C-alpha positions as CSV (number, residue, x, y, z in Angstrom):
1,X,159.7,119.9,75.5
2,X,158.3,119.8,71.9
3,X,160.0,116.5,71.7
4,X,158.6,115.1,74.6
5,X,155.2,116.4,74.0
6,X,155.5,114.8,70.1
7,X,156.6,111.4,71.5
8,X,153.7,111.3,74.2
9,X,151.7,112.3,71.4
10,X,153.0,109.3,69.1
11,X,152.6,106.8,72.1
12,X,148.9,107.8,72.1
13,X,148.1,107.5,68.5
14,X,150.0,104.3,68.7
15,X,147.7,102.7,71.8
16,X,144.3,104.4,70.1
17,X,145.1,102.6,66.9
18,X,146.0,99.0,69.1
19,X,142.8,99.7,71.0
20,X,140.6,100.6,67.7
21,X,141.8,97.2,66.2
22,X,141.1,94.6,68.8
23,X,138.5,92.0,67.9
24,X,136.5,89.4,69.7
25,X,134.8,86.0,68.7
26,X,132.2,84.2,70.1
27,X,131.8,80.6,69.0
28,X,131.1,77.2,70.5
29,X,132.2,75.2,67.3
30,X,135.7,74.5,67.6
31,X,136.2,74.0,64.0
32,X,134.6,77.2,63.1
33,X,136.7,78.6,65.9
34,X,140.2,77.6,64.4
35,X,138.8,78.6,60.8
36,X,138.0,82.1,61.9
37,X,141.3,82.7,63.9
38,X,143.6,81.5,61.0
39,X,142.0,83.5,58.4
40,X,142.0,86.5,60.8
41,X,145.7,86.0,61.2
42,X,146.5,86.1,57.9
43,X,145.2,89.2,57.6
44,X,147.2,90.5,60.5
45,X,144.7,90.8,63.1
46,X,144.4,89.2,66.6
47,X,141.6,88.4,68.4
48,X,140.3,87.1,71.6
49,X,138.5,83.8,71.4
50,X,135.5,82.9,73.7
51,X,133.3,80.0,73.7
52,X,130.5,81.3,75.7
53,X,128.3,84.7,76.2
54,X,129.8,85.1,79.5
55,X,133.1,84.9,78.8
56,X,132.6,87.2,75.8
57,X,130.7,89.5,78.1
58,X,134.0,89.5,80.9
59,X,135.9,90.6,77.9
60,X,134.3,93.2,76.8
61,X,133.7,94.8,80.4
62,X,137.3,94.0,81.3
63,X,138.9,95.3,77.7
64,X,138.5,98.1,75.5
65,X,137.0,95.9,72.3
66,X,136.5,97.6,69.0
67,X,134.9,94.6,67.1
68,X,133.0,91.4,67.8
69,X,132.1,88.5,65.8
70,X,129.1,86.8,67.5
71,X,127.2,83.4,67.0
72,X,123.6,83.2,67.7
73,X,123.8,79.7,69.2
74,X,125.9,79.9,71.7
75,X,124.8,77.1,74.8
76,X,124.3,79.7,77.5
77,X,122.7,82.7,75.7
78,X,121.4,82.5,71.8
79,X,119.9,84.6,69.5
80,X,120.4,88.0,69.4
81,X,120.6,88.3,73.3
82,X,124.5,88.4,73.4
83,X,124.2,91.2,70.9
84,X,121.8,93.2,72.9
85,X,124.1,93.0,76.3
86,X,127.5,93.8,74.3
87,X,125.5,96.9,73.2
88,X,124.4,97.8,76.5
89,X,127.8,97.3,78.0
90,X,129.7,99.3,75.3
91,X,127.4,101.3,72.6
92,X,130.3,101.7,70.3
93,X,131.1,98.2,69.9
94,X,130.8,97.0,66.1
95,X,129.1,93.6,66.3
96,X,128.8,91.3,63.4
97,X,126.5,88.9,63.4
98,X,128.0,85.4,62.2
99,X,125.8,82.5,62.1
100,X,125.0,79.3,60.2
101,X,121.4,79.7,61.0
102,X,120.5,82.6,59.3
103,X,116.6,84.0,59.0
104,X,114.6,87.1,58.1
105,X,113.7,87.3,61.6
106,X,117.2,87.2,63.6
107,X,118.2,89.6,60.9
108,X,115.6,91.8,61.7
109,X,115.9,91.7,65.1
110,X,119.9,91.7,64.6
111,X,119.6,95.0,62.7
112,X,116.9,96.6,65.5
113,X,119.2,96.0,67.8
114,X,122.4,97.7,66.0
115,X,124.4,94.8,64.6
116,X,126.7,96.3,62.2
117,X,126.6,93.6,59.9
118,X,125.0,89.8,59.2
119,X,126.7,87.2,57.4
120,X,126.1,83.8,56.9
121,X,128.7,81.2,57.5
122,X,127.6,79.6,54.3
123,X,129.2,82.6,52.6
124,X,133.0,83.2,51.6
125,X,135.3,84.2,54.0
126,X,135.9,87.4,51.9
127,X,132.5,88.6,53.6
128,X,133.2,88.2,56.5
129,X,136.7,90.1,56.4
130,X,135.5,92.7,53.9
131,X,132.9,93.5,57.1
132,X,135.3,93.0,59.7
133,X,137.6,95.7,57.6
134,X,134.9,98.1,57.1
135,X,134.3,97.6,60.9
136,X,137.4,98.7,61.8
137,X,137.7,101.4,59.5
138,X,134.5,103.0,60.9
139,X,136.5,103.2,64.0
140,X,139.2,104.7,62.7
141,X,137.1,107.5,60.6
142,X,135.2,108.2,64.2
143,X,138.8,108.6,66.3
144,X,140.1,110.7,63.5
145,X,137.0,113.0,63.9
146,X,137.1,113.3,66.9
147,X,140.4,113.7,67.1
148,X,140.6,116.5,64.7
149,X,137.7,118.2,66.9
150,X,139.8,118.0,70.2
151,X,143.0,119.4,68.0
152,X,140.9,122.3,66.8
153,X,139.4,123.3,70.0
154,X,143.1,123.3,71.5
155,X,144.0,125.3,68.9
156,X,141.4,127.8,69.5
157,X,142.0,128.0,73.0
158,X,145.9,128.5,72.4
159,X,144.6,131.3,70.0
160,X,142.5,133.1,72.9
161,X,145.4,132.5,75.3
162,X,147.9,134.2,73.1
163,X,145.6,137.0,72.6
164,X,145.1,137.5,76.1
165,X,148.9,137.4,76.8
166,X,149.3,140.1,73.9
167,X,146.8,142.4,75.6
168,X,148.8,142.1,78.9
169,X,152.0,142.7,77.6
170,X,150.6,145.8,76.0
171,X,149.1,146.6,79.5
172,X,152.6,146.0,81.2
173,X,154.3,147.7,78.9
174,X,152.0,150.8,79.0
175,X,151.8,150.7,82.7
176,X,155.7,150.3,82.9
177,X,156.1,153.6,80.8
178,X,153.5,155.3,82.9
179,X,155.3,154.4,85.9
180,X,158.9,155.1,84.2
181,X,157.6,158.8,83.4
182,X,156.4,159.2,86.8
183,X,159.5,158.0,88.8
184,X,161.6,160.0,86.0
185,X,159.7,163.2,87.2
186,X,159.8,162.6,90.7
187,X,163.7,162.0,90.7
188,X,163.9,165.5,89.0
189,X,161.8,167.0,91.9
190,X,163.6,165.4,94.3
191,X,167.0,166.5,93.0
192,X,165.9,170.0,91.9
193,X,164.5,170.3,95.7
194,X,168.5,169.4,97.2
195,X,169.7,171.8,94.8
196,X,167.4,174.9,95.5
197,X,167.4,173.9,99.4
198,X,169.2,176.9,100.6
199,X,166.7,179.6,98.1
200,X,163.4,177.7,98.6
201,X,161.7,181.1,97.9
202,X,163.4,181.5,94.7
203,X,162.5,178.2,93.3
204,X,158.7,178.1,93.6
205,X,158.4,179.3,89.8
206,X,160.8,176.2,89.0
207,X,158.6,173.9,91.4
208,X,155.5,174.7,90.4
209,X,156.2,174.1,86.7
210,X,157.5,170.2,87.8
211,X,154.4,169.9,89.6
212,X,152.0,170.7,86.8
213,X,153.9,168.6,84.4
214,X,153.2,165.4,86.7
215,X,150.7,162.9,86.3
216,X,149.5,163.0,90.1
217,X,148.3,165.8,91.9
218,X,150.1,167.2,95.3
219,X,149.5,169.3,98.2
220,X,150.9,170.2,101.3
221,X,150.0,172.2,104.5
222,X,151.8,173.6,107.8
223,X,150.4,172.7,110.5
224,X,149.7,174.8,113.4
225,X,151.2,174.0,117.3
226,X,150.0,170.7,118.7
227,X,147.6,170.0,115.7
228,X,148.0,167.5,112.9
229,X,144.8,167.1,111.0
230,X,141.9,168.8,112.4
231,X,142.6,172.4,111.3
232,X,139.5,174.3,110.4
233,X,140.7,177.3,107.9
234,X,143.9,176.2,107.9
235,X,145.2,177.2,104.5
236,X,146.9,174.1,102.2
237,X,147.8,174.1,98.9
238,X,146.9,172.4,96.1
239,X,148.7,171.8,92.7
240,X,146.8,173.0,89.8
241,X,147.1,169.2,88.5
242,X,145.4,168.0,91.6
243,X,142.3,170.6,91.3
244,X,142.4,169.7,87.6
245,X,141.9,165.6,88.4
246,X,138.4,166.7,90.3
247,X,137.6,168.9,87.3
248,X,138.0,172.0,89.2
249,X,139.8,175.4,87.5
250,X,142.3,176.9,89.8
251,X,140.3,179.6,91.0
252,X,137.3,177.3,91.8
253,X,138.7,175.2,94.6
254,X,139.6,177.0,97.7
255,X,143.2,176.3,99.6
256,X,141.1,175.0,102.7
257,X,140.8,171.4,103.8
258,X,137.3,171.4,103.7
259,X,137.5,171.5,99.7
260,X,138.8,168.1,99.7
261,X,137.5,166.4,103.1
262,X,133.4,167.3,101.9
263,X,134.0,165.7,98.8
264,X,134.8,161.9,100.6
265,X,132.4,159.1,99.8
266,X,130.4,158.9,102.5
267,X,131.7,154.9,102.8
268,X,135.6,155.9,102.9
269,X,135.3,158.9,105.3
270,X,136.0,156.4,108.5
271,X,138.4,154.6,107.1
272,X,140.3,157.5,105.6
273,X,140.9,159.4,109.3
274,X,140.9,156.0,110.8
275,X,144.2,155.6,108.7
276,X,145.4,158.9,109.0
277,X,145.1,159.6,112.4
278,X,147.3,156.1,112.6
279,X,150.0,157.9,110.4
280,X,150.1,160.9,112.5
281,X,149.8,159.3,116.1
282,X,151.9,156.1,115.1
283,X,153.8,157.2,112.2
284,X,152.0,154.1,110.0
285,X,152.4,154.5,106.2
286,X,149.5,156.5,104.6
287,X,148.4,154.7,101.3
288,X,144.7,154.5,101.1
289,X,142.3,154.1,97.9
290,X,139.2,156.1,98.1
291,X,136.6,157.8,96.3
292,X,135.9,161.8,95.8
293,X,133.0,163.6,94.3
294,X,134.4,165.8,91.0
295,X,133.0,169.0,89.7
296,X,130.3,167.3,87.7
297,X,129.0,164.7,90.7
298,X,130.5,161.5,90.2
299,X,132.4,159.5,92.3
300,X,135.9,158.4,91.1
301,X,138.8,156.4,92.6
302,X,142.0,157.9,93.4
303,X,144.9,156.6,95.3
304,X,146.2,158.8,98.4
305,X,149.4,158.6,99.8
306,X,150.5,161.3,102.7
307,X,153.7,162.0,105.0
308,X,153.9,164.4,108.3
309,X,157.2,165.8,108.3
310,X,158.1,166.2,112.1
311,X,161.2,167.9,114.1
312,X,163.4,165.9,116.4
313,X,161.0,165.8,119.2
314,X,158.5,164.3,117.2
315,X,156.0,167.2,116.5
316,X,154.3,167.5,113.5
317,X,155.5,170.5,111.2
318,X,154.1,170.0,107.9
319,X,151.9,167.5,106.1
320,X,152.3,166.5,102.4
321,X,151.0,164.2,99.7
322,X,149.9,163.3,96.4
323,X,146.9,162.0,94.8
324,X,146.5,159.7,91.9
325,X,143.4,159.0,89.6
326,X,142.8,155.3,89.7
327,X,139.5,154.5,88.0
328,X,140.4,152.8,85.3
329,X,142.6,150.3,87.0
330,X,139.9,149.9,89.7
331,X,137.5,148.7,86.9
332,X,139.9,146.1,85.3
333,X,140.1,144.7,88.8
334,X,136.5,144.6,89.6
335,X,136.2,142.9,85.9
336,X,138.9,140.1,86.4
337,X,137.4,139.4,90.0
338,X,133.8,139.1,88.8
339,X,135.4,136.8,85.4
340,X,136.8,134.4,88.5
341,X,133.9,134.4,90.1
342,X,132.0,133.2,86.8
343,X,134.8,130.8,86.3
344,X,134.2,129.2,89.7
345,X,130.2,129.4,89.3
346,X,130.6,127.3,86.3
347,X,133.1,124.5,87.6
348,X,130.8,124.5,90.7
349,X,127.7,123.8,88.3
350,X,129.7,121.8,86.0
351,X,130.7,119.4,88.9
352,X,127.0,119.6,90.3
353,X,125.5,118.5,86.9
354,X,128.0,115.2,86.7
355,X,127.1,114.4,90.1
356,X,123.1,114.9,89.9
357,X,123.5,112.9,86.4
358,X,125.1,109.7,88.2
359,X,123.5,109.6,91.0
360,X,119.8,110.3,89.6
361,X,119.2,109.6,85.7
362,X,121.8,107.0,85.8
363,X,120.7,105.0,88.4
364,X,117.5,105.2,87.4
365,X,118.1,103.6,84.7
366,X,119.9,101.1,86.1
367,X,116.7,100.1,88.1
368,X,114.8,100.2,85.0
369,X,117.2,97.8,83.2
370,X,116.5,95.4,86.1
371,X,113.1,95.4,86.2
372,X,112.9,94.9,82.1
373,X,115.7,91.8,82.8
374,X,112.9,90.3,85.1
375,X,110.3,91.1,82.7
376,X,112.0,88.7,80.0
377,X,112.5,85.9,82.4
378,X,109.3,86.3,83.2
379,X,107.6,86.1,79.9
380,X,107.8,82.6,79.0
381,X,106.5,80.8,82.4
382,X,104.8,83.7,84.2
383,X,103.2,85.8,81.5
384,X,100.8,87.4,83.7
385,X,103.7,88.4,86.0
386,X,105.7,89.9,83.2
387,X,102.5,92.0,82.4
388,X,102.8,93.6,85.5
389,X,106.7,94.0,85.4
390,X,106.0,95.6,82.0
391,X,103.7,97.8,83.2
392,X,106.1,98.9,86.3
393,X,109.0,99.3,84.1
394,X,106.4,101.5,81.9
395,X,105.5,103.7,85.0
396,X,109.3,104.0,85.9
397,X,110.1,105.0,82.6
398,X,107.8,107.7,82.9
399,X,109.3,108.6,85.9
400,X,112.8,108.7,84.5
401,X,111.5,111.3,81.6
402,X,110.2,113.7,84.4
403,X,113.6,113.2,86.2
404,X,115.1,114.4,83.3
405,X,113.0,117.2,82.2
406,X,113.8,118.4,85.7
407,X,117.4,118.0,85.4
408,X,117.1,119.7,82.2
409,X,115.4,122.4,83.4
410,X,117.0,122.6,86.6
411,X,113.6,122.4,88.5
412,X,113.8,119.3,90.9
413,X,112.7,120.3,94.3
414,X,111.8,116.7,95.4
415,X,113.4,117.1,98.2
416,X,111.6,120.5,99.2
417,X,111.3,119.8,103.0
418,X,113.6,118.0,105.9
419,X,111.1,115.2,106.1
420,X,110.9,113.9,102.7
421,X,114.1,112.2,103.4
422,X,112.0,109.1,104.6
423,X,109.6,109.0,102.1
424,X,112.2,109.0,99.2
425,X,114.5,106.3,100.9
426,X,111.4,104.1,101.2
427,X,110.3,105.0,97.3
428,X,114.3,104.0,96.3
429,X,113.9,100.7,98.7
430,X,110.6,100.1,97.0
431,X,111.8,100.5,93.5
432,X,114.5,98.3,93.9
433,X,112.6,95.6,96.1
434,X,110.2,95.1,93.0
435,X,113.3,93.9,90.7
436,X,115.6,92.2,92.7
437,X,114.9,89.5,95.6
438,X,116.9,91.1,98.4
439,X,115.3,92.1,102.0
440,X,115.8,95.5,103.4
441,X,115.8,96.7,106.9
442,X,114.9,100.3,107.7
443,X,115.7,101.7,110.6
444,X,115.1,106.0,110.3
445,X,114.0,107.8,113.5
446,X,111.8,110.6,112.6
447,X,112.8,112.9,114.8
448,X,116.5,112.5,113.8
449,X,115.0,113.1,110.0
450,X,113.1,116.0,111.1
451,X,116.8,117.3,112.1
452,X,117.8,117.3,108.7
453,X,117.7,120.4,106.5
454,X,116.9,120.2,102.9
455,X,120.5,120.4,101.6
456,X,121.3,117.5,104.0
457,X,118.3,115.4,103.0
458,X,118.9,115.7,99.3
459,X,122.8,114.4,99.4
460,X,122.3,112.0,102.3
461,X,119.3,110.6,99.4
462,X,121.8,110.3,96.7
463,X,124.1,108.7,98.8
464,X,121.5,106.2,99.7
465,X,120.6,105.4,95.8
466,X,124.2,105.1,95.0
467,X,125.1,102.8,97.5
468,X,121.6,100.6,96.7
469,X,123.1,100.3,93.1
470,X,126.1,99.3,94.3
471,X,125.4,96.6,96.8
472,X,123.4,95.3,94.1
473,X,124.9,95.5,90.9
474,X,128.3,94.4,91.8
475,X,128.0,92.7,95.3
476,X,124.7,90.9,94.8
477,X,123.5,91.3,98.4
478,X,120.9,89.4,99.8
479,X,119.8,91.6,102.7
480,X,120.7,95.4,103.4
481,X,120.0,97.3,106.3
482,X,119.8,101.2,106.7
483,X,119.7,103.3,109.3
484,X,119.7,107.0,110.4
485,X,120.3,107.5,114.4
486,X,122.0,110.3,116.8
487,X,124.8,109.0,118.5
488,X,126.6,111.6,120.7
489,X,126.1,115.2,119.3
490,X,126.3,113.5,115.6
491,X,123.7,112.2,113.4
492,X,124.8,109.0,111.4
493,X,123.9,107.2,108.4
494,X,124.6,103.7,108.3
495,X,124.2,101.3,105.1
496,X,125.2,97.9,105.4
497,X,125.0,94.4,103.2
498,X,126.1,91.0,102.9
499,X,127.0,90.9,99.5
500,X,130.7,90.1,98.0
501,X,132.2,93.2,99.4
502,X,135.7,94.5,97.6
503,X,139.4,95.5,98.2
504,X,138.9,99.5,98.7
505,X,141.0,101.4,96.4
506,X,143.1,104.7,97.6
507,X,141.3,108.2,97.8
508,X,140.7,109.7,94.3
509,X,141.0,106.0,92.4
510,X,137.8,104.8,93.1
511,X,134.7,104.4,90.4
512,X,132.9,107.8,89.8
513,X,129.7,106.4,92.2
514,X,132.5,106.5,95.3
515,X,133.9,110.1,94.1
516,X,130.1,111.6,94.3
517,X,129.4,109.6,97.4
518,X,132.4,111.4,99.1
519,X,131.7,114.5,97.3
520,X,128.3,115.0,98.7
521,X,129.2,114.1,102.1
522,X,131.6,116.8,102.5
523,X,129.2,119.8,100.1
524,X,127.2,119.1,103.9
525,X,130.1,118.7,106.3
526,X,129.9,115.5,107.0
527,X,132.5,112.5,106.8
528,X,132.1,109.9,104.6
529,X,134.2,105.9,105.7
530,X,133.6,102.7,103.7
531,X,134.5,99.2,105.0
532,X,134.6,96.4,102.5
533,X,136.1,92.9,102.7
534,X,136.1,90.1,100.0
535,X,132.6,87.9,100.7
536,X,132.2,89.8,104.4
537,X,130.2,93.0,102.9
538,X,130.1,96.5,102.7
539,X,129.8,98.9,105.7
540,X,129.2,102.7,104.4
541,X,128.9,105.6,107.1
542,X,128.1,109.4,107.0
543,X,128.5,111.2,109.8
544,X,127.3,114.7,110.5
545,X,128.3,116.8,113.5
546,X,125.9,118.8,115.2
């Protein structure tokens, strides 16, 4: 097992070194491209050659690129626009600007956009190689720090687990010793009774000594004819240990049933007597946990066991039993149950936070990005429209900041009323319509909307936002239809688009968005289904049974 773990660690390290050494060159000049590849090959480095910004972005989207060498004058995306998009797609990528048209303005803009280095083509290749090696080493250093922190956290967890295991072993050992002592005492008592069965009266003193030394309290009583439990005033023998467990001295605890029955917790009385009667009438085992009030007025937990001794005709002759205090054990069990509940709550909270972050904040960021892209396109041709688009983006930024504050404080109450579903969907559609050339068809039955609970409205709204985002971002849809209607006994939410579609993957293998939509549907007791085909669009359905 250790060798297997070391092999997996070695493979993981080799993969990380390979991933962190991946280079990409975006250069449209054939001669410059050949020289760069030759120089990097002599340095023992491999690079992916791209002659356009679109090709470079495609590689960054598919592959885990560590360092990119980018020219500022590509045919399809010049200046620092490629740098900006590379940083948006992969924040940690190290981008080195390598240009033959260097200027103070472009250098300043590149640095502001997060360029790792700015190198002129007029410089020697040694300067470029120095920056490439520096970029690679910064990635290695960051990976080393992250790995060191992960190892530290793992060691901390292992130490905590080891301490818990040792503590549990000590408890088990103590409990085992206690049980062995109890079993030993019982075996001795049984052996003693067999030896003195013919002379019971003479062995009473010896039996009393054995009972006094036991860890449990004992009792027994002789039944009157045709009576099993309800024998008021009938004498009962309580062992000294039995009385001491309740805080009484020998003379303070009368030898009658009422001395004990009156100390039962009110909530345990019905259950106790039902179990005892079942033992008397049907010979079912009697082993109950109950609470008794001590002399000090404190309720403590005990384990009560009893046995009816019968004659050949099945008549009850005697009753006998034992009492063992288990207060500490119950406290430990309650603490373990509370801890388990806290862990489950933490996992549910983590899942909800992840879903809310993806469905709310990230989707709002995407919509904001679309608006800014539109503003950039309009700056030169339609300045007035560009200004309006920028003001709209500022409004979206302010809304996003409010969403983030609500998200941090868990104060989001935007879906407090069932009828808010229609308003929320219309706001989502309006937001996307301002940034995308897409036609929306809405069919939301108000009578059906009013039947939704607040929880259903919240999760269905998130599903709509995620579906629209996927349709525009990945499918390039031009028309999207959203409907909410009653079909038979079910409420159905359907979202259709005419986008490029895709090949659905197996459950559990899709993107984070599909997993979130499926999880949200399940949380409100709904069925989530997705139908998609290449070039034929996508259909999403959520069905809520009523």
